[in-house]
C-alpha positions in Angstrom: -97.4 59.1 -55.1 -95.7 60.1 -51.7 -97.8 57.2 -50.1 -96.4 54.6 -52.5 -93.0 55.7 -51.7 -93.7 55.3 -47.9 -94.8 51.9 -48.6 -91.8 51.1 -50.4 -89.5 52.4 -47.9 -91.3 50.5 -45.2 -90.7 47.3 -47.0 -87.2 47.8 -47.5 -86.9 48.5 -43.8 -88.7 45.2 -42.9 -86.3 43.3 -45.6 -83.1 44.8 -43.8 -84.1 44.1 -40.3 -84.8 40.2 -41.5 -81.6 40.0 -43.2 -79.7 41.7 -40.0 -81.5 39.1 -37.7 -80.2 36.0 -39.7 -76.7 37.3 -39.2 -75.6 36.6 -42.8 -73.7 39.8 -42.9 -70.8 38.6 -40.9 -69.9 36.0 -43.8 -70.1 38.3 -46.5 -66.5 38.4 -47.8 -65.7 35.0 -46.4 -68.2 33.2 -48.3 -67.1 34.9 -51.5 -63.6 34.1 -51.0 -64.4 30.6 -50.4 -66.3 30.2 -53.6 -63.8 32.0 -55.7 -60.4 30.2 -56.5 -57.6 29.1 -53.9 -54.7 31.1 -53.0 -51.4 29.1 -52.9 -50.1 28.4 -49.5 -46.8 29.9 -48.9 -43.9 27.1 -48.0 -42.4 27.4 -44.5 -38.7 27.3 -45.0 -36.9 24.3 -43.4 -34.0 24.8 -41.1 -30.8 22.9 -42.3 -29.2 20.8 -39.5 -25.8 22.2 -38.4 -22.6 20.4 -40.0 -21.2 17.6 -37.7 -18.1 18.7 -35.9 -15.2 16.5 -37.1 -12.7 14.9 -34.4 -9.8 12.6 -34.7 -10.0 9.5 -32.4 -7.7 6.2 -32.1 -8.3 2.7 -31.1 -6.8 2.6 -27.3 -4.0 -0.2 -26.7 -4.6 -1.5 -23.5 -1.6 -2.8 -21.7 -0.8 -4.5 -18.0 1.3 -1.6 -16.6 3.1 -2.1 -13.1 4.2 1.4 -12.0 7.4 2.1 -10.4 7.1 3.3 -6.7 10.7 5.5 -5.8 11.1 5.4 -2.2 14.6 6.6 -0.4 16.0 4.5 2.1 19.1 3.6 4.2 20.7 0.3 5.0 20.4 -1.3 8.6 21.5 -4.2 10.1 19.2 -7.3 10.3 20.0 -7.9 13.8 21.6 -5.6 16.5 22.2 -6.6 20.0 23.7 -4.6 22.8 25.6 -7.5 25.0 25.5 -6.8 28.7 27.0 -8.6 31.8 24.9 -11.0 33.5 26.7 -11.1 37.0 29.0 -8.9 39.1 32.7 -9.7 38.7 36.1 -9.3 37.4 36.6 -10.2 33.5 38.6 -13.1 33.4 38.5 -13.8 29.7 37.2 -11.4 26.7 36.8 -13.0 23.4 35.7 -9.8 21.7 37.6 -7.6 19.1 36.3 -4.5 17.8 35.7 -5.0 13.9 36.0 -8.9 14.4 33.4 -11.6 13.9 31.7 -14.0 16.1 29.9 -16.9 16.1 26.6 -18.1 17.6 26.8 -19.4 20.8 30.6 -18.7 21.2 31.7 -17.6 24.7 32.7 -13.8 24.3 33.2 -12.9 28.0 33.9 -15.2 31.4 33.8 -13.4 34.8 35.9 -14.6 37.8 33.7 -16.5 40.3 35.5 -19.3 42.3 32.9 -19.1 45.0 30.0 -19.5 42.7 31.7 -22.6 41.2 32.2 -23.9 44.7 28.8 -23.5 45.7 27.7 -25.4 42.6 29.9 -28.4 43.5 28.9 -28.4 47.0 25.0 -28.6 45.8 25.9 -31.4 43.5 27.2 -33.2 46.4 24.6 -32.7 48.5 22.1 -33.9 45.8 24.0 -37.1 45.5 23.6 -37.7 49.2 20.0 -37.0 49.1 19.6 -39.8 46.2 21.3 -42.1 48.3 19.1 -41.4 51.7 16.1 -41.7 49.4 17.0 -45.1 48.1 17.6 -46.3 51.7 13.9 -44.9 52.5 12.4 -46.6 49.6 13.9 -50.2 50.7 12.7 -49.8 54.0 9.2 -48.8 53.2 8.8 -51.5 50.8 10.2 -53.8 53.7 7.5 -52.4 56.2 10.4 -51.0 58.4 9.8 -47.3 58.0 6.7 -45.2 58.0 5.5 -43.7 54.8 6.1 -40.1 56.3 9.8 -40.6 56.2 9.8 -41.7 52.9 7.8 -38.5 51.9 10.6 -36.6 53.9 13.2 -38.1 51.8 11.8 -37.3 48.8 11.2 -33.9 49.8 14.8 -33.3 50.9 15.8 -34.8 47.4 13.7 -32.4 45.7 15.1 -29.5 47.5 18.8 -30.5 46.8 18.1 -30.7 43.3 16.6 -27.3 43.1 19.6 -25.8 45.2 21.9 -27.4 42.5 19.8 -25.9 39.5 20.4 -22.7 41.2 23.9 -22.9 41.7 24.4 -23.8 38.2 22.6 -21.0 36.7 25.0 -18.7 39.0 27.7 -20.2 37.3 26.1 -20.0 33.8 25.8 -16.2 34.3 29.6 -15.9 34.7 29.8 -16.7 30.8 28.2 -14.3 27.9 27.6 -16.2 24.7 26.9 -14.4 21.1 23.3 -14.9 20.5 24.0 -15.1 16.9 26.8 -14.7 14.3 27.9 -11.2 13.4 30.3 -8.4 13.4 31.6 -6.8 16.6 30.6 -3.2 16.2 31.9 -1.8 19.7 33.6 -3.2 22.8 32.9 -1.3 26.0 35.1 -3.2 28.5 38.6 -4.4 28.9 40.3 -7.5 30.1 40.4 -7.4 34.0 37.7 -4.8 34.5 35.1 -5.1 37.4 31.5 -5.2 35.9 28.3 -5.2 37.7 25.1 -6.9 36.1 23.8 -4.8 33.3 27.1 -3.0 32.5 27.1 -2.9 28.7 30.1 -4.9 27.1 29.7 -5.0 23.5 27.3 -4.5 20.3 27.1 -7.2 17.7 25.7 -6.5 14.4 24.3 -9.2 11.9 24.7 -7.7 8.4 23.7 -10.7 6.4 21.1 -10.2 5.2 21.2 -6.8 5.3 18.2 -4.4 5.4 17.1 -1.2 3.5 14.6 0.6 5.5 12.3 3.1 3.9 8.8 4.5 4.2 5.9 4.4 1.9 3.0 6.8 1.5 -0.8 6.1 2.4 -1.7 6.2 -1.4 1.1 3.4 -2.3 0.8 1.4 0.6 -1.8 -1.0 -1.0 0.5 -1.7 -3.9 3.3 -3.1 -1.7 3.1 -6.5 0.0 5.6 -8.6 1.7 7.5 -11.0 -0.6 7.3 -8.7 -3.6 10.7 -7.8 -5.4 12.4 -4.3 -5.1 15.4 -3.0 -7.0 18.0 -1.1 -4.9 20.4 1.3 -6.1 23.0 2.0 -3.6 24.9 5.7 -3.4 27.9 3.9 -5.1 26.0 3.1 -8.1 25.4 -0.6 -7.4 22.0 -2.1 -8.4 21.0 -5.1 -6.4 17.6 -7.0 -6.1 15.8 -7.6 -3.0 12.7 -9.2 -1.2 10.2 -6.7 0.5 10.4 -8.4 4.1 8.0 -6.2 6.0 5.5 -3.6 5.4 4.3 -1.8 8.8 0.5 -1.7 9.6 1.2 1.2 11.7 2.0 4.5 10.0 4.7 7.2 11.8 2.7 9.7 13.9 4.9 12.4 12.6 5.0 12.0 8.9 2.0 9.4 8.4 4.0 7.2 6.3 4.5 3.3 6.7 7.9 1.6 7.4 9.1 -0.9 4.7 12.1 -3.2 5.2 13.5 -4.9 2.3 16.2 -7.9 2.7 19.5 -7.7 0.5 22.1 -10.6 0.6 25.4 -9.5 1.7 27.9 -12.1 1.6 31.4 -11.6 3.4 29.3 -8.3 5.1 30.4 -6.0 2.2 27.7 -3.3 2.6 27.7 -1.3 5.9 25.0 -0.1 7.9 23.8 3.3 7.5 24.3 3.7 3.7 21.9 5.8 1.5 19.8 3.8 -1.1 17.2 4.5 -3.6 14.4 2.0 -3.4 12.2 0.9 -6.6 9.3 -1.3 -6.1 6.9 -2.4 -8.7 3.1 -1.8 -8.0 0.6 -4.9 -8.9 0.1 -4.6 -12.9 -2.9 -2.5 -13.7 -5.0 -2.7 -17.1 -4.0 0.7 -18.4 -3.8 2.8 -21.6 -0.9 5.3 -22.5 -2.2 8.5 -23.7 -0.4 11.8 -24.7 -0.8 14.7 -22.0 -2.9 16.7 -24.4 -5.9 14.5 -24.6 -6.6 15.0 -20.9 -9.5 17.2 -20.2 -11.8 18.4 -17.6 -15.3 17.6 -17.0 -17.7 20.5 -15.7 -17.2 18.9 -12.3 -13.5 19.5 -12.4 -12.9 15.7 -12.7 -10.0 14.6 -14.8 -10.9 12.2 -18.1 -10.9 12.0 -21.7 -13.3 12.2 -24.5 -14.5 9.2 -25.9 -16.6 8.2 -29.1 -18.4 4.8 -29.3 -19.4 2.9 -32.7 -22.6 5.4 -33.1 -20.4 8.3 -33.2 -21.7 9.9 -30.1 -19.1 11.7 -28.0 -18.8 10.9 -24.2 -16.8 11.9 -21.2 -14.8 9.0 -19.3 -13.4 9.7 -16.2 -9.8 8.3 -15.7 -6.9 7.8 -13.0 -3.4 8.7 -13.6 -1.3 5.8 -12.4 1.9 6.8 -13.9 3.9 9.4 -15.9 6.2 7.8 -18.3 8.5 9.3 -21.2 5.6 7.8 -23.6 2.8 9.8 -21.9 0.3 9.4 -19.2 -0.6 5.8 -18.1 -4.3 5.9 -17.2 -7.2 3.8 -16.2 -10.8 3.9 -16.7 -11.0 4.1 -20.4 -14.1 2.0 -21.5 -13.8 -0.8 -23.7 -15.0 -0.7 -27.4 -14.5 3.3 -27.3 -12.1 5.5 -29.4 -10.1 8.1 -27.7 -10.9 11.6 -29.2 -7.2 12.9 -29.8 -8.0 16.2 -31.4 -11.1 18.5 -31.0 -11.6 16.9 -27.7 -12.6 20.4 -26.0 -15.0 21.2 -28.8 -17.6 18.6 -28.1 -19.8 17.7 -25.3 -21.6 14.6 -23.8 -24.2 13.6 -26.6 -22.7 15.5 -29.6 -22.8 13.4 -32.7 -19.4 14.0 -34.6 -17.8 13.1 -37.7 -14.7 10.8 -36.7 -11.3 10.9 -38.8 -8.7 8.5 -38.1 -5.7 9.1 -36.4 -2.4 7.4 -35.6 -3.0 4.8 -32.9 -1.7 5.6 -29.3 0.9 3.3 -28.1 1.7 1.9 -31.7 
């Protein structure tokens, strides 16, 4: 009986070893589960999309805006000359009266100079004599009665006499002083009968029609002003006049780094004096722009000024703008893209690429 048990135990051991060798023990629970009923797969909850942020936007109204450039200026004479004596001598006549007017080409001063006048008369007589001598020499040479050298000498003598007469007449001309242009006598420095030398200041003459308004424009506004453009001038007494820009200097002042500008104003009757304060209003070249409230201006992460805009796809974007003017109606800016709406409420709560819900708002500039 004991022997039989041993045989049975040995058989069980052999069967167990064979079963372990097959590896089937590792799938014992799973095999049973696969044959049983399937358990339901738990559902993964789907995250809900965040709600769209609502902003208010308007359609921009584009305008051609010419901003006004304000400058401070001063009236100045169109021309100013300091007359001076052209020769030495005693003043024989003086046709200048301080505060009076003179016409262009008028003789305003004459110096005594009898010797100079006499020299001119002698030179004129000498020239006439040399002309006659040359005529005789030419006739003799034509008849073969004189050598060519004598004809040449006669011509040279005549030419020298002509040059001497021209010099004498120039000396006589320097005894007179003429007005180079029509204007007002601002100052008279000499008196009748006074001895003057060459270069002695005699008088100052101003031309005040047209009168100039001189101002200076900054580097930023230089490109917006050109000769021939119109300017409005408001004088210190409240008078407003319209003038034309005559000069925009191309060289800046070394001290202020500004560029001189001259505006010509009509001044019939010389009513406006030189040196009066004035306010200059210049219109810059028109630019396509939009007037926006100051509140819509925002900053990009880089610190750049701009506005938030939204396109037809309702995606918010940042548009950099340039402020060209500040008016009572708002800021005038350029750079707003075509086909975009400007976000006027909620612009600081959205970023580039955000999808937004757009609510209508009252139009800018309407």
